[in-house]
DRENTORLO-155283 format. One record per atom (N, C-alpha, C): residue in one letter; chain; atom name; x, y, z. Coordinates in steps of 0.05 Angstrom, whole numbers. Each point is the difference from the previous one (the first is absolute). Layout:
["A","A","CA",[X,Y,Z]],
...
END
This chain:
["X","A","N",[12,-21,1]],
["X","A","CA",[-10,23,-9]],
["X","A","C",[19,21,7]],
["X","A","N",[-3,17,-22]],
["X","A","CA",[23,17,-4]],
["X","A","C",[-6,30,23]],
["X","A","N",[-28,2,13]],
["X","A","CA",[-5,21,17]],
["X","A","C",[13,-8,20]],
["X","A","N",[-1,-36,11]],
["X","A","CA",[18,-4,27]],
["X","A","C",[31,8,-9]],
["X","A","N",[11,-8,-17]],
["X","A","CA",[28,7,6]],
["X","A","C",[7,25,-10]],
["X","A","N",[-14,24,-7]],
["X","A","CA",[9,21,-1]],
["X","A","C",[-4,12,31]],
["X","A","N",[-16,-7,17]],
["X","A","CA",[-11,14,16]],
["X","A","C",[23,-12,27]],
["X","A","N",[13,-30,-14]],
["X","A","CA",[23,-9,23]],
["X","A","C",[27,20,-6]],
["X","A","N",[-1,2,-24]],
["X","A","CA",[22,23,-13]],
["X","A","C",[5,20,11]],
["X","A","N",[-19,17,0]],
["X","A","CA",[-11,21,15]],
["X","A","C",[8,8,33]],
["X","A","N",[-14,-29,11]],
["X","A","CA",[11,2,20]],
["X","A","C",[28,-2,12]],
["X","A","N",[15,-23,-16]],
["X","A","CA",[24,3,3]],
["X","A","C",[22,26,0]],
["X","A","N",[-13,14,-27]],
["X","A","CA",[11,26,-3]],
["X","A","C",[1,16,22]],
["X","A","N",[-24,1,13]],
["X","A","CA",[-6,24,19]],
["X","A","C",[19,-12,21]],
["X","A","N",[-3,-24,2]],
["X","A","CA",[19,-10,33]],
["X","A","C",[25,10,-8]],
["X","A","N",[13,-5,-17]],
["X","A","CA",[25,11,-11]],
["X","A","C",[0,27,8]],
["X","A","N",[-14,21,-13]],
["X","A","CA",[-2,28,5]],
["X","A","C",[1,3,30]],
["X","A","N",[-15,-10,16]],
["X","A","CA",[-6,1,28]],
["X","A","C",[29,-2,11]],
["X","A","N",[11,-27,-3]],
["X","A","CA",[23,-4,6]],
["X","A","C",[22,20,0]],
["X","A","N",[-5,10,-31]],
["X","A","CA",[30,23,-7]],
["X","A","C",[-6,21,18]],
["X","A","N",[-27,8,7]],
["X","A","CA",[-8,30,16]],
["X","A","C",[13,-11,30]],
["X","A","N",[-8,-20,9]],
["X","A","CA",[13,-2,34]],
["X","A","C",[33,-10,-5]],
["X","A","N",[13,-9,-18]],
["X","A","CA",[21,3,-5]],
["X","A","C",[15,30,-4]],
["X","A","N",[-16,16,-11]],
["X","A","CA",[11,33,3]],
["X","A","C",[-3,9,24]],
["X","A","N",[-16,-5,18]],
["X","A","CA",[-6,14,22]],
["X","A","C",[21,-1,26]],
["X","A","N",[24,-1,-9]],
["X","A","CA",[19,-13,24]],
["X","A","C",[-2,26,24]],
["X","A","N",[0,-17,25]],
["X","A","CA",[-4,27,16]],
["X","A","C",[28,12,5]],
["X","A","N",[-12,22,13]],
["X","A","CA",[18,19,6]],
["X","A","C",[21,-10,23]],
["X","A","N",[28,6,0]],
["X","A","CA",[16,-1,22]],
["X","A","C",[-9,19,18]],
["X","A","N",[3,-15,29]],
["X","A","CA",[-13,13,21]],
["X","A","C",[13,30,8]],
["X","A","N",[25,6,-4]],
["X","A","CA",[6,30,-5]],
["X","A","C",[-4,9,-19]],
["X","A","N",[-11,-3,-21]],
["X","A","CA",[-19,17,-23]],
["X","A","C",[-31,4,6]],
["X","A","N",[-5,2,24]],
["X","A","CA",[-33,-4,8]],
["X","A","C",[-2,16,24]],
["X","A","N",[-5,26,-4]],
["X","A","CA",[-20,20,27]],
["X","A","C",[-9,-17,18]],
["X","A","N",[12,5,24]],
["X","A","CA",[-12,-18,28]],
["X","A","C",[-15,22,22]],
["X","A","N",[7,26,-5]],
["X","A","CA",[-3,18,22]],
["X","A","C",[-36,19,-14]],
["X","A","N",[-10,5,25]],
["X","A","CA",[-20,18,-8]],
["X","A","C",[-4,25,16]],
["X","A","N",[20,0,18]],
["X","A","CA",[5,29,14]],
["X","A","C",[-3,23,-13]],
["X","A","N",[-16,20,5]],
["X","A","CA",[-16,24,-17]],
["X","A","C",[12,26,12]],
["X","A","N",[7,17,-16]],
["X","A","CA",[7,28,11]],
["X","A","C",[-18,14,-23]],
["X","A","N",[-15,22,9]],
["X","A","CA",[-22,17,-22]],
["X","A","C",[20,25,4]],
["X","A","N",[9,10,-25]],
["X","A","CA",[11,21,-7]],
["X","A","C",[-23,22,-4]],
["X","A","N",[-4,12,14]],
["X","A","CA",[-23,29,-12]],
["X","A","C",[16,16,-31]],
["X","A","N",[-16,16,-7]],
["X","A","CA",[5,13,-20]],
["X","A","C",[6,24,14]],
["X","A","N",[15,15,-14]],
["X","A","CA",[12,30,11]],
["X","A","C",[-13,24,-22]],
["X","A","N",[-7,18,4]],
["X","A","CA",[-15,16,-25]],
["X","A","C",[26,21,-19]],
["X","A","N",[23,-6,21]],
["X","A","CA",[21,14,-3]],
["X","A","C",[26,-6,9]],
["X","A","N",[24,9,-22]],
["X","A","CA",[23,-18,19]],
["X","A","C",[14,25,19]],
["X","A","N",[21,-13,16]],
["X","A","CA",[9,18,21]],
["X","A","C",[30,-5,11]],
["X","A","N",[7,18,12]],
["X","A","CA",[29,2,3]],
["X","A","C",[6,-19,21]],
["X","A","N",[27,-12,-4]],
["X","A","CA",[11,-18,28]],
["X","A","C",[14,20,21]],
["X","A","N",[-11,-13,27]],
["X","A","CA",[11,7,17]],
["X","A","C",[9,-12,28]],
["X","A","N",[-16,-29,-6]],
["X","A","CA",[4,-18,15]],
["X","A","C",[-17,10,30]],
["X","A","N",[-23,13,-8]],
["X","A","CA",[-13,12,29]],
["X","A","C",[-26,-15,-7]],
["X","A","N",[-4,-22,16]],
["X","A","CA",[-28,-19,-7]],
["X","A","C",[-22,19,14]],
["X","A","N",[-8,20,8]],
["X","A","CA",[-15,9,14]],
["X","A","C",[-19,19,-27]],
["X","A","N",[12,0,-19]],
["X","A","CA",[-18,16,-21]],
["X","A","C",[-28,-15,-5]],
["X","A","N",[-18,10,-10]],
["X","A","CA",[-27,-8,0]],
["X","A","C",[-4,-22,-18]],
["X","A","N",[23,-4,-18]],
["X","A","CA",[2,-23,-21]],
["X","A","C",[-1,-21,19]],
["X","A","N",[20,-2,16]],
["X","A","CA",[7,-27,12]],
["X","A","C",[-20,-4,27]],
["X","A","N",[-8,20,5]],
["X","A","CA",[-25,-4,22]],
["X","A","C",[-28,-14,-13]],
["X","A","N",[-5,3,-21]],
["X","A","CA",[-22,-10,-11]],
["X","A","C",[5,-27,-17]],
["X","A","N",[27,-5,-1]],
["X","A","CA",[11,-21,-14]],
["X","A","C",[-6,-29,16]],
["X","A","N",[-3,-22,-12]],
["X","A","CA",[4,-31,18]],
["X","A","C",[23,-2,4]],
["X","A","N",[-3,-6,28]],
["X","A","CA",[33,-15,7]],
["X","A","C",[-2,-31,11]],
["X","A","N",[18,-8,-8]],
["X","A","CA",[5,-24,11]],
["X","A","C",[26,-6,18]],
["X","A","N",[2,-20,22]],
["X","A","CA",[22,0,22]],
["X","A","C",[8,-26,-5]],
["X","A","N",[23,-4,0]],
["X","A","CA",[17,-29,8]],
["X","A","C",[29,5,16]],
["X","A","N",[2,-18,19]],
["X","A","CA",[17,-4,16]],
["X","A","C",[16,-28,1]],
["X","A","N",[-9,-19,-26]],
["X","A","CA",[9,-28,7]],
["X","A","C",[18,-6,-21]],
["X","A","N",[18,-16,10]],
["X","A","CA",[28,-12,-21]],
["X","A","C",[-20,-8,-22]],
["X","A","N",[22,1,-22]],
["X","A","CA",[-12,-4,-26]],
["X","A","C",[-16,-31,1]],
["X","A","N",[8,-14,13]],
["X","A","CA",[-9,-31,3]],
["X","A","C",[-25,1,18]],
["X","A","N",[-3,23,8]],
["X","A","CA",[-30,2,20]],
["X","A","C",[12,-12,29]],
["X","A","N",[17,-16,5]],
["X","A","CA",[4,-14,24]],
["X","A","C",[5,16,28]],
["X","A","N",[13,24,-8]],
["X","A","CA",[8,21,29]],
["X","A","C",[-14,25,-8]],
["X","A","N",[-5,12,19]],
["X","A","CA",[-11,29,5]],
["X","A","C",[24,13,9]],
["X","A","N",[6,21,-15]],
["X","A","CA",[17,28,16]],
["X","A","C",[-12,26,1]],
["X","A","N",[-23,7,25]],
["X","A","CA",[-11,23,4]],
["X","A","C",[24,22,4]],
["X","A","N",[23,1,8]],
["X","A","CA",[14,18,-4]],
["X","A","C",[6,7,-21]],
["X","A","N",[2,-8,-29]],
["X","A","CA",[2,5,-20]],
["X","A","C",[-32,-1,-14]],
["X","A","N",[-16,6,4]],
["X","A","CA",[-27,1,-8]],
["X","A","C",[-1,15,-21]],
["X","A","N",[-14,-2,-24]],
["X","A","CA",[4,16,-26]],
["X","A","C",[-35,4,-8]],
["X","A","N",[-2,20,-15]],
["X","A","CA",[-27,11,-4]],
["X","A","C",[10,10,-36]],
["X","A","N",[-18,-15,-21]],
["X","A","CA",[1,17,-22]],
["X","A","C",[-24,12,-18]],
["X","A","N",[-5,11,-14]],
["X","A","CA",[-21,15,-12]],
["X","A","C",[6,5,-29]],
["X","A","N",[-18,2,-15]],
["X","A","CA",[4,3,-31]],
["X","A","C",[-21,19,-11]],
["X","A","N",[3,23,-21]],
["X","A","CA",[-18,16,-14]],
["X","A","C",[11,-3,-28]],
["X","A","N",[-18,6,-19]],
["X","A","CA",[9,2,-33]],
["X","A","C",[-17,18,-10]],
["X","A","N",[19,13,-23]],
["X","A","CA",[-13,24,-12]],
["X","A","C",[7,-14,-28]],
["X","A","N",[-12,20,-20]],
["X","A","CA",[8,-11,-29]],
["X","A","C",[26,-9,-8]],
["X","A","N",[19,18,18]],
["X","A","CA",[31,-1,-21]],
["X","A","C",[19,-13,32]],
["X","A","N",[-14,-6,19]],
["X","A","CA",[18,-10,22]],
["X","A","C",[-16,-24,17]],
["X","A","N",[17,-14,14]],
["X","A","CA",[-13,-15,24]],
["X","A","C",[20,2,25]],
["X","A","N",[-7,10,28]],
["X","A","CA",[7,11,13]],
["X","A","C",[-1,-22,30]],
["X","A","N",[22,-5,11]],
["X","A","CA",[3,-19,20]],
["X","A","C",[10,25,19]],
["X","A","N",[-17,-7,31]],
["X","A","CA",[13,8,21]],
["X","A","C",[6,-17,23]],
["X","A","N",[22,-4,13]],
["X","A","CA",[10,-20,21]],
["X","A","C",[9,17,27]],
["X","A","N",[-17,-12,19]],
["X","A","CA",[6,13,37]],
["X","A","C",[18,-27,14]],
["X","A","N",[16,1,8]],
["X","A","CA",[26,-18,1]],
["X","A","C",[7,6,35]],
["X","A","N",[-9,-18,20]],
["X","A","CA",[12,-2,28]],
["X","A","C",[35,-12,-9]],
["X","A","N",[13,11,21]],
["X","A","CA",[29,-15,-4]],
["X","A","C",[13,-1,28]],
["X","A","N",[20,-19,8]],
["X","A","CA",[12,-2,20]],
["X","A","C",[27,16,-1]],
["X","A","N",[15,-6,-20]],
["X","A","CA",[25,15,-2]],
["X","A","C",[8,-2,-39]],
["X","A","N",[5,18,-10]],
["X","A","CA",[-1,4,-24]],
["X","A","C",[24,-8,-8]],
["X","A","N",[7,-7,-29]],
["X","A","CA",[25,-15,-17]],
["X","A","C",[-3,16,-26]],
["X","A","N",[18,15,-3]],
["X","A","CA",[-2,15,-28]],
["X","A","C",[33,2,-3]],
["X","A","N",[-3,4,-36]],
["X","A","CA",[30,4,-11]],
["X","A","C",[3,32,8]],
["X","A","N",[22,6,15]],
["X","A","CA",[5,28,5]],
["X","A","C",[20,16,-15]],
["X","A","N",[-2,18,-8]],
["X","A","CA",[14,24,-12]],
["X","A","C",[6,-5,-29]],
["X","A","N",[-22,-12,-8]],
["X","A","CA",[-6,-6,-30]],
["X","A","C",[-20,19,-11]],
["X","A","N",[-1,10,-17]],
["X","A","CA",[-19,19,-18]],
["X","A","C",[-20,-13,-7]],
["X","A","N",[-28,4,13]],
["X","A","CA",[-27,-11,-2]],
["X","A","C",[-13,3,-29]],
["X","A","N",[17,21,-14]],
["X","A","CA",[-11,6,-23]],
["X","A","C",[7,-24,-24]],
["X","A","N",[14,-15,6]],
["X","A","CA",[12,-18,-16]],
["X","A","C",[-15,-22,7]],
["X","A","N",[-4,-18,-24]],
["X","A","CA",[-11,-32,6]],
["X","A","C",[24,-12,18]],
["X","A","N",[-13,-16,18]],
["X","A","CA",[17,-20,17]],
["X","A","C",[-4,-27,-6]],
["X","A","N",[12,-15,-14]],
["X","A","CA",[5,-28,-4]],
["X","A","C",[4,-14,28]],
["X","A","N",[-15,-24,0]],
["X","A","CA",[-4,-16,28]],
["X","A","C",[-4,19,27]],
["X","A","N",[-21,16,-4]],
["X","A","CA",[-11,15,19]],
["X","A","C",[-16,-17,16]],
["X","A","N",[-3,-22,-5]],
["X","A","CA",[-21,-18,19]],
["X","A","C",[14,-13,20]],
["X","A","N",[27,-4,-4]],
["X","A","CA",[13,-5,26]],
["X","A","C",[8,22,18]],
["X","A","N",[-18,20,5]],
["X","A","CA",[-8,22,23]],
["X","A","C",[-29,-2,3]],
["X","A","N",[-8,16,19]],
["X","A","CA",[-30,13,-1]],
["X","A","C",[-16,5,-26]],
["X","A","N",[-17,-6,0]],
["X","A","CA",[-14,6,-27]],
["X","A","C",[-34,-1,5]],
["X","A","N",[-13,15,-18]],
["X","A","CA",[-34,-8,-4]],
["X","A","C",[6,-6,-29]],
["X","A","N",[-14,-24,-10]],
["X","A","CA",[-5,-7,-22]],
["X","A","C",[-25,-4,-13]],
["X","A","N",[-6,6,-23]],
["X","A","CA",[-20,-1,-22]],
["X","A","C",[6,-22,-19]],
["X","A","N",[-11,-20,4]],
["X","A","CA",[-8,-22,-33]],
["X","A","C",[-16,7,-8]],
["X","A","N",[-6,7,-29]],
["X","A","CA",[-24,7,-13]],
["X","A","C",[3,-11,-28]],
["X","A","N",[-27,-16,0]],
["X","A","CA",[-4,-9,-32]],
["X","A","C",[-29,8,-10]],
["X","A","N",[0,16,-20]],
["X","A","CA",[-19,17,-5]],
["X","A","C",[-18,-19,-21]],
["X","A","N",[21,-17,-12]],
["X","A","CA",[-5,-17,-21]],
["X","A","C",[0,-34,13]],
["X","A","N",[-24,-11,10]],
["X","A","CA",[5,-18,21]],
["X","A","C",[-6,-24,-22]],
["X","A","N",[-3,-1,-22]],
["X","A","CA",[3,-24,-15]],
["X","A","C",[24,-6,-9]],
["X","A","N",[18,20,7]],
["X","A","CA",[29,-13,-3]],
["X","A","C",[12,3,30]],
["X","A","N",[-7,-29,11]],
["X","A","CA",[10,1,26]],
["X","A","C",[29,5,5]],
["X","A","N",[24,-6,-13]],
["X","A","CA",[17,1,7]],
["X","A","C",[15,28,-20]],
["X","A","N",[-17,17,0]],
["X","A","CA",[8,25,-7]],
["X","A","C",[-9,22,11]],
["X","A","N",[15,16,21]],
["X","A","CA",[-4,14,22]],
["X","A","C",[23,23,1]],
["X","A","N",[-8,15,17]],
["X","A","CA",[14,26,7]],
["X","A","C",[5,4,29]],
["X","A","N",[28,12,10]],
["X","A","CA",[7,-2,28]],
["X","A","C",[2,29,9]],
["X","A","N",[1,10,21]],
["X","A","CA",[6,23,3]],
["X","A","C",[4,2,33]],
["X","A","N",[21,16,5]],
["X","A","CA",[10,-4,27]],
["X","A","C",[11,26,6]],
["X","A","N",[-8,9,25]],
["X","A","CA",[14,23,14]],
["X","A","C",[5,-6,28]],
["X","A","N",[27,17,8]],
["X","A","CA",[9,-6,28]],
["X","A","C",[-10,25,17]],
["X","A","N",[7,0,28]],
["X","A","CA",[-15,23,13]],
["X","A","C",[17,28,-5]],
["X","A","N",[26,-6,-12]],
["X","A","CA",[16,29,-11]],
["X","A","C",[-3,-3,-24]],
["X","A","N",[-25,-12,-9]],
["X","A","CA",[-8,5,-29]],
["X","A","C",[16,-4,-22]],
["X","A","N",[17,-15,3]],
["X","A","CA",[16,-17,-23]],
["X","A","C",[-21,-17,-13]],
["X","A","N",[1,-13,-21]],
["X","A","CA",[-8,-5,-18]],
["X","A","C",[7,-28,-19]],
["X","A","N",[-19,-15,-3]],
["X","A","CA",[8,-18,-31]],
["X","A","C",[-27,1,-16]],
["X","A","N",[1,-11,-29]],
["X","A","CA",[-20,-8,-10]],
["X","A","C",[7,-21,-16]],
["X","A","N",[-22,-23,-9]],
["X","A","CA",[11,-30,-16]],
["X","A","C",[-28,-6,-19]],
["X","A","N",[11,-7,-20]],
["X","A","CA",[-18,-11,-17]],
["X","A","C",[8,-32,0]],
["X","A","N",[-16,-14,10]],
["X","A","CA",[2,-31,0]],
["X","A","C",[-21,-13,-21]],
["X","A","N",[15,-15,-13]],
["X","A","CA",[-7,-10,-21]],
["X","A","C",[5,-38,-5]],
["X","A","N",[1,-9,29]],
["X","A","CA",[2,-30,-4]],
["X","A","C",[11,-11,27]],
["X","A","N",[12,-23,8]],
["X","A","CA",[1,-7,25]],
["X","A","C",[32,0,2]],
["X","A","N",[14,8,12]],
["X","A","CA",[20,-1,15]],
["X","A","C",[14,31,0]],
["X","A","N",[23,5,10]],
["X","A","CA",[15,27,1]],
["X","A","C",[5,5,-32]],
["X","A","N",[10,-17,-11]],
["X","A","CA",[5,5,-31]],
["X","A","C",[-22,12,-14]],
["X","A","N",[-25,-1,12]],
["X","A","CA",[-26,19,-19]],
["X","A","C",[-1,21,10]],
["X","A","N",[16,14,25]],
["X","A","CA",[-2,26,11]],
["X","A","C",[9,25,-12]],
["X","A","N",[-19,13,-19]],
["X","A","CA",[13,21,-19]],
["X","A","C",[4,22,22]],
["X","A","N",[29,12,11]],
["X","A","CA",[6,21,19]],
["X","A","C",[8,24,-23]],
["X","A","N",[-3,-5,-25]],
["X","A","CA",[2,20,-17]],
["X","A","C",[-25,16,-7]],
["X","A","N",[-23,-11,7]],
["X","A","CA",[-21,8,-8]],
["X","A","C",[-10,26,17]],
["X","A","N",[-12,21,-8]],
["X","A","CA",[-2,19,17]],
["X","A","C",[-28,13,1]],
["X","A","N",[-21,-5,21]],
["X","A","CA",[-27,8,1]],
["X","A","C",[-5,34,-1]],
["X","A","N",[25,13,8]],
["X","A","CA",[-5,28,5]],
["X","A","C",[-18,5,25]],
["X","A","N",[-3,-18,19]],
["X","A","CA",[-19,3,21]],
["X","A","C",[10,25,19]],
["X","A","N",[-12,8,16]],
["X","A","CA",[9,21,21]],
["X","A","C",[-10,-11,29]],
["X","A","N",[15,13,13]],
["X","A","CA",[0,-7,33]],
["X","A","C",[15,15,15]],
["X","A","N",[-22,6,29]],
["X","A","CA",[14,14,15]],
["X","A","C",[-8,-18,33]],
["X","A","N",[17,5,16]],
["X","A","CA",[7,-11,30]],
["X","A","C",[-3,21,20]],
["X","A","N",[-18,-3,23]],
["X","A","CA",[13,12,19]],
["X","A","C",[5,-23,35]],
["X","A","N",[14,13,12]],
["X","A","CA",[12,-13,22]],
["X","A","C",[-8,8,31]],
["X","A","N",[-14,-10,16]],
["X","A","CA",[-15,6,24]],
["X","A","C",[18,-22,22]],
["X","A","N",[32,12,6]],
["X","A","CA",[10,-15,18]],
["X","A","C",[-8,-8,25]],
["X","A","N",[-15,25,11]],
["X","A","CA",[-14,-1,27]],
["X","A","C",[-25,-24,3]],
["X","A","N",[-13,-7,-19]],
["X","A","CA",[-20,-17,-4]],
["X","A","C",[12,-24,-10]],
["X","A","N",[24,-7,-14]],
["X","A","CA",[6,-17,-14]],
["X","A","C",[-22,-10,-24]],
["X","A","N",[-2,24,-19]],
["X","A","CA",[-23,-8,-16]],
["X","A","C",[16,19,-24]],
["X","A","N",[2,-13,-31]],
["X","A","CA",[4,7,-16]],
["X","A","C",[-16,1,-26]],
["X","A","N",[-10,15,-17]],
["X","A","CA",[-19,4,-15]],
["X","A","C",[17,3,-34]],
["X","A","N",[-18,-10,-16]],
["X","A","CA",[10,7,-35]],
["X","A","C",[-22,-1,-18]],
["X","A","N",[1,18,-17]],
["X","A","CA",[-24,-2,-17]],
["X","A","C",[11,-6,-31]],
["X","A","N",[-1,-20,-15]],
["X","A","CA",[7,-1,-23]],
["X","A","C",[-21,6,-24]],
["X","A","N",[12,12,-20]],
["X","A","CA",[-18,7,-19]],
["X","A","C",[13,-13,-33]],
["X","A","N",[-15,-22,-10]],
["X","A","CA",[8,-12,-22]],
["X","A","C",[-17,5,-27]],
["X","A","N",[19,14,-20]],
["X","A","CA",[-17,1,-18]],
["X","A","C",[-13,-22,-21]],
["X","A","N",[-21,0,-2]],
["X","A","CA",[-12,-21,-14]],
["X","A","C",[9,-13,-27]],
["X","A","N",[3,29,-18]],
["X","A","CA",[14,-3,-25]],
["X","A","C",[27,-23,0]],
["X","A","N",[14,1,26]],
["X","A","CA",[28,-14,6]],
["X","A","C",[-9,-32,-8]],
["X","A","N",[-22,-17,8]],
["X","A","CA",[-8,-18,4]],
["X","A","C",[-19,-9,-26]],
["X","A","N",[-1,21,-18]],
["X","A","CA",[-24,-9,-21]],
["X","A","C",[-23,-4,8]],
["X","A","N",[-12,21,14]],
["X","A","CA",[-27,4,11]],
["X","A","C",[-7,31,-9]],
["X","A","N",[-16,-4,-19]],
["X","A","CA",[-10,28,-15]],
["X","A","C",[-29,8,11]],
["X","A","N",[-18,-20,10]],
["X","A","CA",[-31,13,3]],
["X","A","C",[-7,-19,21]],
["X","A","N",[12,7,27]],
["X","A","CA",[-14,-8,22]],
["X","A","C",[-26,1,1]],
["X","A","N",[-16,-21,16]],
["X","A","CA",[-25,3,-1]],
["X","A","C",[-11,-11,35]],
["X","A","N",[-26,15,1]],
["X","A","CA",[-6,-20,28]],
["X","A","C",[-12,-24,-8]],
["X","A","N",[0,-13,20]],
["X","A","CA",[4,-37,0]],
["X","A","C",[25,-12,-6]],
["X","A","N",[14,9,-11]],
["X","A","CA",[24,-9,-6]],
["X","A","C",[11,-15,19]],
["X","A","N",[12,-26,-1]],
["X","A","CA",[18,-12,20]],
["X","A","C",[25,-8,-9]],
["X","A","N",[15,14,22]],
["X","A","CA",[27,-5,-10]],
["X","A","C",[14,-18,22]],
["X","A","N",[24,-11,-12]],
["X","A","CA",[9,-20,26]],
["X","A","C",[21,12,17]],
["X","A","N",[5,5,23]],
["X","A","CA",[17,13,12]],
["X","A","C",[13,-19,28]],
["X","A","N",[22,11,16]],
["X","A","CA",[7,-11,26]],
["X","A","C",[21,30,12]],
["X","A","N",[-8,-7,25]],
["X","A","CA",[22,21,10]],
["X","A","C",[10,-10,25]],
["X","A","N",[27,16,-2]],
["X","A","CA",[20,-18,20]],
["X","A","C",[7,24,18]],
["X","A","N",[15,-13,25]],
["X","A","CA",[26,15,16]],
["X","A","C",[22,-16,3]],
["X","A","N",[26,7,-2]],
["X","A","CA",[21,-12,6]],
["X","A","C",[12,14,22]],
["X","A","N",[6,-7,25]],
["X","A","CA",[11,22,17]],
["X","A","C",[18,-18,18]],
["X","A","N",[22,12,17]],
["X","A","CA",[16,-10,16]],
["X","A","C",[26,-4,-6]],
["X","A","N",[15,0,22]],
["X","A","CA",[27,-3,-1]],
["X","A","C",[13,-29,-5]],
["X","A","N",[22,3,-15]],
["X","A","CA",[15,-24,-3]],
["X","A","C",[-1,-22,-32]],
["X","A","N",[1,-18,2]],
["X","A","CA",[-7,-19,-25]],
["X","A","C",[-32,-8,2]],
["X","A","N",[-4,-10,-19]],
["X","A","CA",[-27,-16,-10]],
["X","A","C",[-10,-8,26]],
["X","A","N",[15,-17,8]],
["X","A","CA",[-9,-20,21]],
["X","A","C",[-13,11,25]],
["X","A","N",[12,29,-1]],
["X","A","CA",[-6,18,28]],
["X","A","C",[-17,23,-9]],
["X","A","N",[-5,1,-26]],
["X","A","CA",[-19,25,-7]],
["X","A","C",[-33,-15,0]],
["X","A","N",[-21,19,3]],
["X","A","CA",[-19,-4,-5]],
["X","A","C",[-18,10,-30]],
["X","A","N",[-13,-20,-3]],
["X","A","CA",[-13,3,-28]],
["X","A","C",[-29,-4,-2]],
["X","A","N",[-18,18,-7]],
["X","A","CA",[-28,9,13]],
["X","A","C",[-11,-4,-33]],
["X","A","N",[-24,-10,0]],
["X","A","CA",[-22,2,-27]],
["X","A","C",[-22,1,7]],
["X","A","N",[-13,14,-13]],
["X","A","CA",[-31,1,2]],
["X","A","C",[-15,-19,-13]],
["X","A","N",[8,-13,-24]],
["X","A","CA",[-16,-23,-2]],
["X","A","C",[22,-21,0]],
["X","A","N",[-5,-18,18]],
["X","A","CA",[14,-23,15]],
["X","A","C",[12,-20,-21]],
["X","A","N",[24,-9,-2]],
["X","A","CA",[10,-14,-19]],
["X","A","C",[8,-26,14]],
["X","A","N",[-14,-21,-4]],
["X","A","CA",[1,-27,22]],
["X","A","C",[26,-6,-3]],
["X","A","N",[21,-2,-21]],
["X","A","CA",[22,-14,-1]],
["X","A","C",[25,21,12]],
["X","A","N",[-11,26,5]],
["X","A","CA",[14,14,12]],
["X","A","C",[31,7,-6]],
["X","A","N",[9,-5,-23]],
["X","A","CA",[24,-4,-7]],
["X","A","C",[9,27,-21]],
["X","A","N",[-16,14,-6]],
["X","A","CA",[10,24,-16]],
["X","A","C",[-30,16,-12]],
["X","A","N",[10,28,1]],
["X","A","CA",[-22,12,-9]],
["X","A","C",[-9,-3,-26]],
["X","A","N",[16,-6,-17]],
["X","A","CA",[-6,-8,-28]],
["X","A","C",[-18,-23,-3]],
["X","A","N",[-23,2,9]],
["X","A","CA",[-24,-19,-4]],
["X","A","C",[-25,12,-10]],
["X","A","N",[3,6,-23]],
["X","A","CA",[-23,11,-12]],
["X","A","C",[-27,-13,0]],
["X","A","N",[3,-25,6]],
["X","A","CA",[-25,-21,7]],
["X","A","C",[-18,12,21]],
["X","A","N",[16,11,14]],
["X","A","CA",[-14,6,30]],
["X","A","C",[-5,30,-1]],
["X","A","N",[-5,16,-20]],
["X","A","CA",[-1,27,-1]],
["X","A","C",[-26,1,8]],
["X","A","N",[-11,21,19]],
["X","A","CA",[-28,3,-1]],
["X","A","C",[-15,19,-17]],
["X","A","N",[-20,8,0]],
["X","A","CA",[-11,18,-11]],
["X","A","C",[2,34,4]],
["X","A","N",[6,18,-24]],
["X","A","CA",[-10,24,8]],
["X","A","C",[-17,7,-23]],
["X","A","N",[-23,8,13]],
["X","A","CA",[-32,11,-22]],
["X","A","C",[1,27,-2]],
["X","A","N",[-5,4,-25]],
["X","A","CA",[-1,30,4]],
["X","A","C",[-31,10,-1]],
["X","A","N",[-4,19,19]],
["X","A","CA",[-24,8,8]],
["X","A","C",[-8,26,-7]],
["X","A","N",[-23,7,5]],
["X","A","CA",[-11,34,-9]],
["X","A","C",[15,18,24]],
END
């Protein structure tokens, strides 16, 4: 019966197609999938503003703030290093503010803060890791500011230190203020969206981000490394699959 043979053939071909589809759907490696849902809302600012590290200005009083004092693996709390961070955005920039408690500062002394400082992360810093194109998990940007206003910015395009482009220059601006009596230092950062190939920021966009502190004297075994979005492995800040969500709001 011709129709039955054709039916069997069609079933066989459909089965092959289904098998091919399954074979093509290879699961992504665990480190290529976002795991965090921690969220910070970045409010829109109607105008841009100059930076002076004064966090009492109206923009920051009305912003949404998040607080963290845990080690990057989430296992240890450091209340003496408590940190707060907030973000706002305009059509041209995204701004970040950090409020940082500290016990003792560890900075490079006698250097020009106007010059970019490679390996700034070996001293006290506040750090923003930002990915405004989250579909590219392993392509993101790093911005660091020290209490003495030294800075470094990097474009990260893959795994490993060789993927860190130190020649990239975002043109981001920053300011710091130190209150040695209260043991608090603050910073504001202003990052040009164009430097990250963002041309039309819109309410509702969800970028990926994480915020860090590195602080303390001595080698890495003695220093403290804090993260907003916890990295369960706790071995490096460069774990974009643990980046939280930065949501652009009105």
